[in-house]
N, CA and C atoms as a LAMMPS dump frame, in Angstrom:
ITEM: TIMESTEP
0
ITEM: NUMBER OF ATOMS
498
ITEM: BOX BOUNDS ff ff ff
-5.0000000000000000e+02 5.0000000000000000e+02
-5.0000000000000000e+02 5.0000000000000000e+02
-5.0000000000000000e+02 5.0000000000000000e+02
ITEM: ATOMS id mol type element x y z
1 1 1 N 19.536 360.186 -350.042
2 1 2 C 18.767 361.135 -349.251
3 1 3 C 19.058 362.534 -349.785
4 2 1 N 18.011 363.306 -349.987
5 2 2 C 18.191 364.662 -350.486
6 2 3 C 18.087 365.651 -349.349
7 3 1 N 18.718 366.787 -349.524
8 3 2 C 18.652 367.84 -348.505
9 3 3 C 17.26 368.45 -348.516
10 4 1 N 16.768 368.892 -347.347
11 4 2 C 15.451 369.528 -347.304
12 4 3 C 15.48 370.859 -348.037
13 5 1 N 14.3 371.258 -348.461
14 5 2 C 14.187 372.558 -349.115
15 5 3 C 14.605 373.656 -348.154
16 6 1 N 15.088 374.721 -348.692
17 6 2 C 15.38 375.883 -347.87
18 6 3 C 14.512 377.02 -348.339
19 7 1 N 14.085 377.875 -347.41
20 7 2 C 13.225 378.976 -347.802
21 7 3 C 13.985 379.963 -348.667
22 8 1 N 13.273 380.535 -349.614
23 8 2 C 13.878 381.567 -350.442
24 8 3 C 12.964 382.772 -350.444
25 9 1 N 13.547 383.911 -350.225
26 9 2 C 12.798 385.147 -350.328
27 9 3 C 11.716 385.326 -349.29
28 10 1 N 11.76 384.614 -348.183
29 10 2 C 10.736 384.783 -347.154
30 10 3 C 10.935 386.112 -346.453
31 11 1 N 9.85 386.807 -346.266
32 11 2 C 9.941 388.104 -345.606
33 11 3 C 9.374 388.062 -344.209
34 12 1 N 8.945 386.896 -343.761
35 12 2 C 8.437 386.805 -342.393
36 12 3 C 6.945 386.92 -342.362
37 13 1 N 6.438 387.936 -341.685
38 13 2 C 5.017 388.064 -341.41
39 13 3 C 4.191 388.057 -342.689
40 14 1 N 3.076 387.322 -342.621
41 14 2 C 2.193 387.227 -343.773
42 14 3 C 1.109 388.277 -343.733
43 15 1 N 0.988 388.961 -342.625
44 15 2 C -0.078 389.926 -342.48
45 15 3 C -1.413 389.253 -342.239
46 16 1 N -1.375 387.956 -341.976
47 16 2 C -2.599 387.195 -341.78
48 16 3 C -3.272 387.588 -340.476
49 17 1 N -4.562 387.456 -340.441
50 17 2 C -5.311 387.755 -339.221
51 17 3 C -5.741 386.465 -338.567
52 18 1 N -4.83 385.549 -338.423
53 18 2 C -5.131 384.274 -337.79
54 18 3 C -4.933 383.168 -338.802
55 19 1 N -5.224 381.958 -338.373
56 19 2 C -5.041 380.813 -339.237
57 19 3 C -6.049 380.88 -340.373
58 20 1 N -5.56 380.843 -341.583
59 20 2 C -6.443 380.967 -342.735
60 20 3 C -6.327 379.792 -343.674
61 21 1 N -5.779 378.705 -343.209
62 21 2 C -5.602 377.577 -344.109
63 21 3 C -4.429 377.847 -345.019
64 22 1 N -4.526 377.359 -346.229
65 22 2 C -3.457 377.556 -347.178
66 22 3 C -3.19 379.052 -347.34
67 23 1 N -1.933 379.386 -347.46
68 23 2 C -1.577 380.788 -347.597
69 23 3 C -1.981 381.345 -348.944
70 24 1 N -2.464 380.481 -349.815
71 24 2 C -2.877 380.948 -351.128
72 24 3 C -1.711 381.075 -352.091
73 25 1 N -0.507 380.832 -351.615
74 25 2 C 0.642 380.921 -352.505
75 25 3 C 0.719 379.644 -353.32
76 26 1 N 1.509 379.682 -354.352
77 26 2 C 1.712 378.488 -355.153
78 26 3 C 2.927 377.73 -354.651
79 27 1 N 3.417 378.076 -353.463
80 27 2 C 4.598 377.457 -352.898
81 27 3 C 4.326 376.059 -352.396
82 28 1 N 5.363 375.443 -351.949
83 28 2 C 5.271 374.085 -351.431
84 28 3 C 4.669 374.08 -350.029
85 29 1 N 4.342 372.892 -349.561
86 29 2 C 3.869 372.747 -348.182
87 29 3 C 4.912 373.284 -347.201
88 30 1 N 6.187 373.077 -347.533
89 30 2 C 7.26 373.591 -346.674
90 30 3 C 7.207 375.116 -346.631
91 31 1 N 7.125 375.755 -347.77
92 31 2 C 7.105 377.224 -347.812
93 31 3 C 5.878 377.789 -347.111
94 32 1 N 4.708 377.167 -347.329
95 32 2 C 3.494 377.618 -346.654
96 32 3 C 3.627 377.422 -345.14
97 33 1 N 4.195 376.291 -344.741
98 33 2 C 4.421 376.031 -343.317
99 33 3 C 5.383 377.037 -342.717
100 34 1 N 6.403 377.405 -343.475
101 34 2 C 7.377 378.379 -342.993
102 34 3 C 6.714 379.73 -342.755
103 35 1 N 5.8 380.124 -343.625
104 35 2 C 5.069 381.378 -343.416
105 35 3 C 4.244 381.322 -342.125
106 36 1 N 3.564 380.211 -341.887
107 36 2 C 2.786 380.052 -340.648
108 36 3 C 3.706 380.054 -339.431
109 37 1 N 4.801 379.341 -339.531
110 37 2 C 5.754 379.249 -338.422
111 37 3 C 6.283 380.635 -338.049
112 38 1 N 6.613 381.422 -339.057
113 38 2 C 7.105 382.782 -338.798
114 38 3 C 6.009 383.655 -338.195
115 39 1 N 4.782 383.517 -338.674
116 39 2 C 3.671 384.31 -338.147
117 39 3 C 3.443 384.007 -336.659
118 40 1 N 3.548 382.757 -336.29
119 40 2 C 3.235 382.346 -334.921
120 40 3 C 4.425 382.523 -333.982
121 41 1 N 5.619 382.136 -334.412
122 41 2 C 6.789 382.163 -333.527
123 41 3 C 7.669 383.396 -333.707
124 42 1 N 7.552 384.062 -334.829
125 42 2 C 8.384 385.231 -335.098
126 42 3 C 9.617 384.861 -335.907
127 43 1 N 10.088 385.84 -336.665
128 43 2 C 11.241 385.62 -337.542
129 43 3 C 12.494 385.217 -336.778
130 44 1 N 12.768 385.882 -335.655
131 44 2 C 14.015 385.609 -334.932
132 44 3 C 14.086 384.151 -334.495
133 45 1 N 12.996 383.632 -333.944
134 45 2 C 13 382.236 -333.475
135 45 3 C 13.199 381.282 -334.65
136 46 1 N 12.466 381.509 -335.721
137 46 2 C 12.546 380.619 -336.887
138 46 3 C 13.926 380.716 -337.525
139 47 1 N 14.441 381.928 -337.674
140 47 2 C 15.78 382.081 -338.253
141 47 3 C 16.817 381.322 -337.438
142 48 1 N 16.714 381.391 -336.109
143 48 2 C 17.648 380.678 -335.241
144 48 3 C 17.505 379.167 -335.423
145 49 1 N 16.268 378.677 -335.475
146 49 2 C 16.042 377.243 -335.691
147 49 3 C 16.641 376.786 -337.007
148 50 1 N 16.394 377.551 -338.059
149 50 2 C 16.908 377.17 -339.37
150 50 3 C 18.433 377.254 -339.423
151 51 1 N 19.001 378.217 -338.736
152 51 2 C 20.465 378.349 -338.707
153 51 3 C 21.118 377.178 -337.979
154 52 1 N 20.366 376.543 -337.096
155 52 2 C 20.906 375.417 -336.329
156 52 3 C 20.65 374.063 -336.982
157 53 1 N 20.127 374.076 -338.195
158 53 2 C 19.952 372.808 -338.918
159 53 3 C 21.316 372.21 -339.22
160 54 1 N 21.344 370.905 -339.235
161 54 2 C 22.564 370.195 -339.601
162 54 3 C 22.163 368.864 -340.234
163 55 1 N 23.136 368.075 -340.6
164 55 2 C 22.856 366.801 -341.241
165 55 3 C 22.039 365.844 -340.39
166 56 1 N 22.071 366.033 -339.095
167 56 2 C 21.34 365.151 -338.183
168 56 3 C 19.882 365.572 -338.014
169 57 1 N 19.6 366.881 -337.928
170 57 2 C 18.242 367.323 -337.607
171 57 3 C 17.49 368.01 -338.747
172 58 1 N 18.102 368.176 -339.902
173 58 2 C 17.462 368.922 -340.993
174 58 3 C 16.156 368.283 -341.453
175 59 1 N 16.107 366.975 -341.519
176 59 2 C 14.864 366.311 -341.936
177 59 3 C 13.753 366.546 -340.918
178 60 1 N 14.111 366.606 -339.642
179 60 2 C 13.115 366.891 -338.605
180 60 3 C 12.577 368.311 -338.765
181 61 1 N 13.446 369.27 -339.022
182 61 2 C 13.003 370.648 -339.244
183 61 3 C 12.042 370.72 -340.429
184 62 1 N 12.337 369.989 -341.49
185 62 2 C 11.44 369.962 -342.648
186 62 3 C 10.108 369.319 -342.258
187 63 1 N 10.159 368.233 -341.531
188 63 2 C 8.948 367.531 -341.105
189 63 3 C 8.028 368.439 -340.294
190 64 1 N 8.565 369.109 -339.276
191 64 2 C 7.69 369.939 -338.441
192 64 3 C 7.195 371.164 -339.201
193 65 1 N 8.006 371.676 -340.104
194 65 2 C 7.56 372.838 -340.881
195 65 3 C 6.427 372.444 -341.819
196 66 1 N 6.552 371.311 -342.481
197 66 2 C 5.496 370.875 -343.405
198 66 3 C 4.253 370.397 -342.661
199 67 1 N 4.427 369.606 -341.63
200 67 2 C 3.267 368.97 -341.004
201 67 3 C 2.675 369.786 -339.857
202 68 1 N 3.49 370.18 -338.885
203 68 2 C 2.935 370.968 -337.773
204 68 3 C 2.513 372.347 -338.258
205 69 1 N 3.415 372.999 -338.998
206 69 2 C 3.17 374.404 -339.331
207 69 3 C 2.328 374.611 -340.581
208 70 1 N 2.283 373.651 -341.486
209 70 2 C 1.391 373.784 -342.643
210 70 3 C 0.118 372.977 -342.429
211 71 1 N 0.263 371.679 -342.213
212 71 2 C -0.912 370.817 -342.148
213 71 3 C -1.805 371.114 -340.945
214 72 1 N -1.245 371.542 -339.823
215 72 2 C -2.049 371.782 -338.616
216 72 3 C -2.296 373.274 -338.398
217 73 1 N -1.235 374.078 -338.251
218 73 2 C -1.434 375.517 -338.034
219 73 3 C -2.049 376.186 -339.262
220 74 1 N -2 375.555 -340.411
221 74 2 C -2.573 376.121 -341.622
222 74 3 C -4.035 375.755 -341.841
223 75 1 N -4.612 374.962 -340.953
224 75 2 C -6.018 374.59 -341.107
225 75 3 C -6.907 375.803 -340.832
226 76 1 N -8.054 375.898 -341.504
227 76 2 C -8.901 377.085 -341.362
228 76 3 C -9.692 377.155 -340.05
229 77 1 N -9.915 376.038 -339.395
230 77 2 C -10.698 376.059 -338.154
231 77 3 C -9.87 376.596 -336.996
232 78 1 N -10.527 377.081 -335.998
233 78 2 C -9.972 377.5 -334.708
234 78 3 C -9.273 378.85 -334.71
235 79 1 N -8.337 379.097 -335.585
236 79 2 C -7.588 380.347 -335.572
237 79 3 C -6.386 380.267 -334.641
238 80 1 N -5.455 381.173 -334.853
239 80 2 C -4.193 381.139 -334.111
240 80 3 C -4.37 381.349 -332.612
241 81 1 N -5.265 382.213 -332.201
242 81 2 C -5.407 382.492 -330.775
243 81 3 C -5.875 381.246 -330.03
244 82 1 N -6.88 380.57 -330.56
245 82 2 C -7.349 379.333 -329.926
246 82 3 C -6.252 378.284 -329.932
247 83 1 N -5.529 378.177 -331.027
248 83 2 C -4.423 377.212 -331.085
249 83 3 C -3.354 377.54 -330.048
250 84 1 N -3.114 378.822 -329.804
251 84 2 C -2.131 379.196 -328.77
252 84 3 C -2.556 378.656 -327.403
253 85 1 N -3.84 378.853 -327.063
254 85 2 C -4.337 378.314 -325.788
255 85 3 C -4.137 376.804 -325.722
256 86 1 N -4.478 376.141 -326.808
257 86 2 C -4.377 374.683 -326.843
258 86 3 C -2.935 374.213 -326.69
259 87 1 N -2.028 374.847 -327.417
260 87 2 C -0.626 374.432 -327.366
261 87 3 C -0.061 374.652 -325.964
262 88 1 N -0.329 375.808 -325.367
263 88 2 C 0.169 376.044 -324.005
264 88 3 C -0.345 374.961 -323.062
265 89 1 N -1.623 374.657 -323.163
266 89 2 C -2.214 373.63 -322.296
267 89 3 C -1.575 372.263 -322.519
268 90 1 N -1.422 371.894 -323.788
269 90 2 C -0.846 370.58 -324.083
270 90 3 C 0.613 370.487 -323.663
271 91 1 N 1.366 371.562 -323.808
272 91 2 C 2.765 371.526 -323.39
273 91 3 C 2.869 371.285 -321.881
274 92 1 N 1.943 371.868 -321.128
275 92 2 C 1.938 371.618 -319.686
276 92 3 C 1.512 370.182 -319.404
277 93 1 N 0.533 369.694 -320.148
278 93 2 C 0.047 368.339 -319.935
279 93 3 C 1.111 367.279 -320.151
280 94 1 N 2.041 367.545 -321.054
281 94 2 C 3.108 366.565 -321.3
282 94 3 C 4.441 366.995 -320.671
283 95 1 N 4.406 368.023 -319.846
284 95 2 C 5.577 368.523 -319.115
285 95 3 C 6.696 368.971 -320.057
286 96 1 N 6.321 369.546 -321.195
287 96 2 C 7.291 370.047 -322.18
288 96 3 C 7.553 371.516 -321.876
289 97 1 N 8.318 371.764 -320.815
290 97 2 C 8.472 373.12 -320.293
291 97 3 C 9.261 374.049 -321.206
292 98 1 N 10.249 373.533 -321.939
293 98 2 C 10.981 374.396 -322.876
294 98 3 C 10.058 374.854 -324.003
295 99 1 N 9.239 373.949 -324.509
296 99 2 C 8.271 374.315 -325.552
297 99 3 C 7.207 375.253 -324.981
298 100 1 N 6.805 375.027 -323.73
299 100 2 C 5.855 375.925 -323.079
300 100 3 C 6.426 377.338 -323.045
301 101 1 N 7.68 377.475 -322.624
302 101 2 C 8.322 378.789 -322.558
303 101 3 C 8.388 379.435 -323.94
304 102 1 N 8.752 378.657 -324.956
305 102 2 C 8.818 379.192 -326.316
306 102 3 C 7.452 379.724 -326.742
307 103 1 N 6.395 378.959 -326.457
308 103 2 C 5.059 379.377 -326.876
309 103 3 C 4.504 380.505 -326.007
310 104 1 N 4.94 380.625 -324.754
311 104 2 C 4.551 381.789 -323.947
312 104 3 C 5.135 383.043 -324.585
313 105 1 N 6.41 382.999 -324.923
314 105 2 C 7.04 384.16 -325.573
315 105 3 C 6.331 384.51 -326.879
316 106 1 N 6.069 383.485 -327.683
317 106 2 C 5.403 383.717 -328.966
318 106 3 C 4.005 384.281 -328.763
319 107 1 N 3.297 383.795 -327.746
320 107 2 C 1.93 384.279 -327.484
321 107 3 C 1.941 385.737 -327.046
322 108 1 N 2.926 386.134 -326.276
323 108 2 C 3.023 387.522 -325.81
324 108 3 C 3.466 388.466 -326.926
325 109 1 N 4.229 387.954 -327.885
326 109 2 C 4.792 388.779 -328.952
327 109 3 C 4.034 388.67 -330.268
328 110 1 N 3.031 387.831 -330.326
329 110 2 C 2.346 387.556 -331.582
330 110 3 C 1.609 388.755 -332.133
331 111 1 N 1.074 388.588 -333.336
332 111 2 C 0.271 389.656 -333.934
333 111 3 C -0.902 389.989 -333.016
334 112 1 N -1.347 391.239 -333.002
335 112 2 C -2.417 391.645 -332.065
336 112 3 C -3.648 390.748 -332.09
337 113 1 N -4.028 390.257 -333.249
338 113 2 C -5.243 389.456 -333.325
339 113 3 C -5.107 388.073 -332.695
340 114 1 N -3.887 387.611 -332.454
341 114 2 C -3.714 386.299 -331.824
342 114 3 C -2.861 386.36 -330.554
343 115 1 N -2.489 387.559 -330.162
344 115 2 C -1.639 387.737 -328.978
345 115 3 C -2.416 387.353 -327.714
346 116 1 N -1.728 386.721 -326.771
347 116 2 C -2.312 386.428 -325.471
348 116 3 C -1.753 387.416 -324.454
349 117 1 N -2.578 387.79 -323.509
350 117 2 C -2.163 388.688 -322.434
351 117 3 C -1.592 387.857 -321.284
352 118 1 N -0.873 388.493 -320.377
353 118 2 C -0.44 387.774 -319.182
354 118 3 C -1.629 387.137 -318.439
355 119 1 N -2.764 387.833 -318.414
356 119 2 C -3.96 387.292 -317.764
357 119 3 C -4.438 386.022 -318.474
358 120 1 N -4.414 386.006 -319.789
359 120 2 C -4.792 384.81 -320.552
360 120 3 C -3.889 383.634 -320.178
361 121 1 N -2.595 383.902 -320.128
362 121 2 C -1.629 382.842 -319.807
363 121 3 C -1.836 382.356 -318.382
364 122 1 N -2.118 383.272 -317.473
365 122 2 C -2.408 382.879 -316.087
366 122 3 C -3.603 381.923 -316.047
367 123 1 N -4.638 382.212 -316.821
368 123 2 C -5.827 381.352 -316.822
369 123 3 C -5.517 379.954 -317.351
370 124 1 N -4.655 379.859 -318.352
371 124 2 C -4.234 378.549 -318.846
372 124 3 C -3.55 377.778 -317.721
373 125 1 N -2.676 378.447 -317.002
374 125 2 C -1.932 377.778 -315.929
375 125 3 C -2.868 377.399 -314.78
376 126 1 N -3.83 378.252 -314.473
377 126 2 C -4.798 377.924 -313.417
378 126 3 C -5.57 376.646 -313.769
379 127 1 N -6 376.529 -315.02
380 127 2 C -6.685 375.295 -315.432
381 127 3 C -5.746 374.107 -315.363
382 128 1 N -4.484 374.328 -315.72
383 128 2 C -3.512 373.236 -315.653
384 128 3 C -3.336 372.746 -314.223
385 129 1 N -3.501 373.621 -313.248
386 129 2 C -3.384 373.193 -311.843
387 129 3 C -4.411 372.108 -311.538
388 130 1 N -5.595 372.234 -312.089
389 130 2 C -6.654 371.259 -311.85
390 130 3 C -6.477 370.025 -312.72
391 131 1 N -6.227 370.21 -314.002
392 131 2 C -6.207 369.087 -314.931
393 131 3 C -4.856 368.411 -315.075
394 132 1 N -3.765 369.1 -314.758
395 132 2 C -2.423 368.526 -314.901
396 132 3 C -1.716 368.359 -313.567
397 133 1 N -2.171 369.077 -312.552
398 133 2 C -1.58 368.968 -311.232
399 133 3 C -0.935 370.263 -310.767
400 134 1 N -0.977 370.451 -309.464
401 134 2 C -0.413 371.655 -308.857
402 134 3 C 1.089 371.777 -309.121
403 135 1 N 1.889 370.706 -309.042
404 135 2 C 3.326 370.877 -309.34
405 135 3 C 3.577 371.39 -310.759
406 136 1 N 2.795 370.944 -311.728
407 136 2 C 2.939 371.424 -313.105
408 136 3 C 2.649 372.92 -313.152
409 137 1 N 1.542 373.331 -312.544
410 137 2 C 1.174 374.747 -312.559
411 137 3 C 2.193 375.592 -311.802
412 138 1 N 2.698 375.086 -310.703
413 138 2 C 3.704 375.808 -309.938
414 138 3 C 4.935 376.062 -310.8
415 139 1 N 5.377 375.036 -311.516
416 139 2 C 6.538 375.183 -312.397
417 139 3 C 6.218 376.15 -313.544
418 140 1 N 5.018 376.039 -314.11
419 140 2 C 4.614 376.913 -315.21
420 140 3 C 4.541 378.368 -314.765
421 141 1 N 4.029 378.611 -313.564
422 141 2 C 4.005 379.989 -313.064
423 141 3 C 5.419 380.545 -312.938
424 142 1 N 6.358 379.713 -312.497
425 142 2 C 7.748 380.164 -312.41
426 142 3 C 8.303 380.534 -313.771
427 143 1 N 8.058 379.697 -314.766
428 143 2 C 8.533 379.96 -316.131
429 143 3 C 7.899 381.235 -316.67
430 144 1 N 6.571 381.318 -316.581
431 144 2 C 5.864 382.478 -317.128
432 144 3 C 6.253 383.763 -316.396
433 145 1 N 6.408 383.688 -315.09
434 145 2 C 6.811 384.863 -314.319
435 145 3 C 8.156 385.388 -314.798
436 146 1 N 9.109 384.486 -314.991
437 146 2 C 10.434 384.913 -315.474
438 146 3 C 10.333 385.568 -316.854
439 147 1 N 9.53 385.005 -317.728
440 147 2 C 9.367 385.579 -319.065
441 147 3 C 8.696 386.949 -318.976
442 148 1 N 7.658 387.057 -318.164
443 148 2 C 6.974 388.349 -318.011
444 148 3 C 7.924 389.404 -317.454
445 149 1 N 8.801 389.013 -316.534
446 149 2 C 9.792 389.962 -316.007
447 149 3 C 10.802 390.355 -317.08
448 150 1 N 11.268 389.374 -317.858
449 150 2 C 12.21 389.671 -318.95
450 150 3 C 11.632 390.702 -319.912
451 151 1 N 10.338 390.604 -320.151
452 151 2 C 9.67 391.48 -321.106
453 151 3 C 9.179 392.776 -320.475
454 152 1 N 9.441 392.951 -319.179
455 152 2 C 9.018 394.168 -318.498
456 152 3 C 7.523 394.223 -318.221
457 153 1 N 6.86 393.08 -318.257
458 153 2 C 5.423 393.025 -318.011
459 153 3 C 5.089 392.75 -316.544
460 154 1 N 6.106 392.447 -315.763
461 154 2 C 5.994 392.301 -314.307
462 154 3 C 7.207 392.978 -313.697
463 155 1 N 7.043 393.564 -312.521
464 155 2 C 8.221 394.159 -311.874
465 155 3 C 9.241 393.088 -311.512
466 156 1 N 10.467 393.515 -311.368
467 156 2 C 11.535 392.601 -310.976
468 156 3 C 11.221 391.986 -309.622
469 157 1 N 11.779 390.812 -309.41
470 157 2 C 11.579 390.134 -308.124
471 157 3 C 12.199 390.965 -307.015
472 158 1 N 11.538 390.998 -305.87
473 158 2 C 12.143 391.715 -304.749
474 158 3 C 13.436 391.002 -304.325
475 159 1 N 14.385 391.789 -303.861
476 159 2 C 15.637 391.212 -303.379
477 159 3 C 15.332 390.317 -302.181
478 160 1 N 15.969 389.171 -302.171
479 160 2 C 15.779 388.238 -301.055
480 160 3 C 16.393 388.837 -299.807
481 161 1 N 15.698 388.676 -298.734
482 161 2 C 16.195 389.178 -297.446
483 161 3 C 17.385 388.33 -297.019
484 162 1 N 18.38 388.994 -296.478
485 162 2 C 19.562 388.287 -295.989
486 162 3 C 19.179 387.505 -294.737
487 163 1 N 19.756 386.319 -294.561
488 163 2 C 19.443 385.554 -293.353
489 163 3 C 19.893 386.316 -292.108
490 164 1 N 19.135 386.165 -291.076
491 164 2 C 19.458 386.851 -289.82
492 164 3 C 20.769 386.315 -289.253
493 165 1 N 21.561 387.225 -288.729
494 165 2 C 22.828 386.818 -288.108
495 165 3 C 22.539 386.113 -286.798
496 166 1 N 23.351 385.174 -286.457
497 166 2 C 23.175 384.444 -285.185
498 166 3 C 24.105 384.94 -284.162
C-alpha cells in the first residue's frame, strides 16, 4: 500500500467564480480536488483535515478529495452555490448534523459568488421541516443559530430567567 499524495505548493483559493469543472491545471485529480475543497470549505478547514491524517484515515482523505471534491464539485453543471443548497439539504435528510454545521460555516464564509446568507440557510431548513420532518428542522435551527451567533450574525441569546423562588 502506498501513501496518498500530499499537496505541494497549494495556495488555497483558486479565484474561481463557482464550479468550473477541471481547474485547467495539469495536476492530478487529487490536486484538482484539493483546490475545489479549499475553495468551498476554506484553507483552515482543509489544513486541519489534512493535519489529522494518519495511517488509518489517509486513504479516505484521498478518496474524498479525488472523488467528492474533484469528480463531483469539479463538474461544470450547477455551480457552487446550487451545490451548497443541495449539500445542506442532503445533510439534513440523512441527519448528518456535524457535516451540516461544517457546510453552514463554509456557506457563510465562502466566496461572494457562492456565499449563502442566513436567510438562504433558513429557507433550506424551512423546506427540511416539510420534507425531512419538524424534529430535523428544529435541530438544524439550533445548530445554525449557534453558528450565526458565533459569527456575530445574530445577537447573543438572552440570559435565561432565574427560576422563581418558592
